[in-house]
C-alpha positions as CSV (number, residue, x, y, z in Angstrom):
1,X,185.1,113.4,64.8
2,X,184.6,115.8,67.6
3,X,181.0,116.8,68.5
4,X,180.3,120.4,69.7
5,X,177.0,120.6,71.5
6,X,175.0,123.6,72.7
7,X,172.0,123.1,74.9
8,X,169.6,125.8,76.0
9,X,167.5,125.1,79.1
10,X,164.8,127.4,80.4
11,X,163.6,126.6,83.9
12,X,160.4,127.8,85.6
13,X,161.4,130.6,88.0
14,X,160.0,128.8,91.0
15,X,162.3,125.8,90.3
16,X,165.4,127.7,89.3
17,X,167.4,126.8,92.5
18,X,166.6,123.1,92.3
19,X,167.3,122.9,88.6
20,X,170.6,124.8,89.0
21,X,171.8,122.3,91.6
22,X,171.0,119.4,89.3
23,X,172.9,121.1,86.4
24,X,175.9,121.9,88.6
25,X,176.0,118.2,89.6
26,X,175.9,117.3,86.0
27,X,179.0,119.5,85.4
28,X,180.9,117.9,88.3
29,X,180.2,114.4,87.1
30,X,180.5,114.9,83.4
31,X,184.0,116.5,83.7
32,X,185.1,113.1,85.0
33,X,184.1,111.4,81.7
34,X,186.9,110.2,79.4
35,X,185.1,111.4,76.2
36,X,184.4,114.9,77.5
37,X,186.8,117.8,76.6
38,X,184.6,120.7,77.8
39,X,181.4,120.9,79.7
40,X,180.7,124.6,80.6
41,X,177.4,125.8,82.2
42,X,176.4,129.4,81.6
43,X,173.5,131.4,83.1
44,X,171.6,134.2,81.3
45,X,172.4,137.7,82.3
46,X,169.0,139.2,81.3
47,X,167.1,136.0,82.0
48,X,168.4,134.1,85.1
49,X,166.0,131.2,84.3
50,X,168.0,130.4,81.1
51,X,171.0,128.1,81.3
52,X,173.3,127.2,78.4
53,X,175.7,124.3,78.2
54,X,178.6,124.4,75.8
55,X,180.1,121.0,75.4
56,X,182.9,119.4,73.4
57,X,183.0,115.6,73.0
58,X,185.8,113.5,71.5
59,X,183.3,111.3,69.6
60,X,179.6,110.5,69.0
61,X,180.1,107.3,70.9
62,X,181.3,109.3,74.0
63,X,178.3,111.6,73.8
64,X,176.0,108.6,73.5
65,X,177.6,107.0,76.6
66,X,177.2,110.3,78.5
67,X,173.5,110.4,77.7
68,X,173.1,107.1,79.4
69,X,174.6,108.2,82.8
70,X,172.3,108.3,85.8
71,X,172.9,112.0,86.5
72,X,171.8,112.9,82.9
73,X,168.8,110.6,83.2
74,X,167.9,112.4,86.5
75,X,167.9,115.7,84.7
76,X,165.6,114.2,82.1
77,X,163.1,113.5,84.9
78,X,162.8,117.2,85.7
79,X,162.0,118.4,82.2
80,X,158.2,118.1,82.1
81,X,157.6,119.5,85.5
82,X,160.3,122.1,86.2
83,X,161.3,123.5,82.8
84,X,159.4,126.0,80.7
85,X,159.9,124.0,77.6
86,X,161.9,121.0,76.2
87,X,165.6,121.8,76.1
88,X,167.0,122.9,72.7
89,X,170.0,120.8,71.7
90,X,172.3,121.8,68.8
91,X,174.9,119.4,67.6
92,X,177.6,121.0,65.4
93,X,181.0,120.4,64.0
94,X,183.7,122.9,63.0
95,X,183.8,123.7,59.3
């Protein structure tokens, strides 16, 4: 079963450039993963500190493997210090 994931990330303004670089690296690396079908990063128009990922995964197992990658773990290390709040993650399926 495919997994559709939306993640909303709100960075602190003073860390926006640094966080954006990490997010863009995540896109570059994730698009190489076999289980990934789509990994798109969006930036808010009204709030430039808001980033939204829209992702499509071939399986739960593929998403689980993705979450173990070093570039995803590196992002997790930024969360407490550089983000306004914990990222909001929504897992969905088409109905």
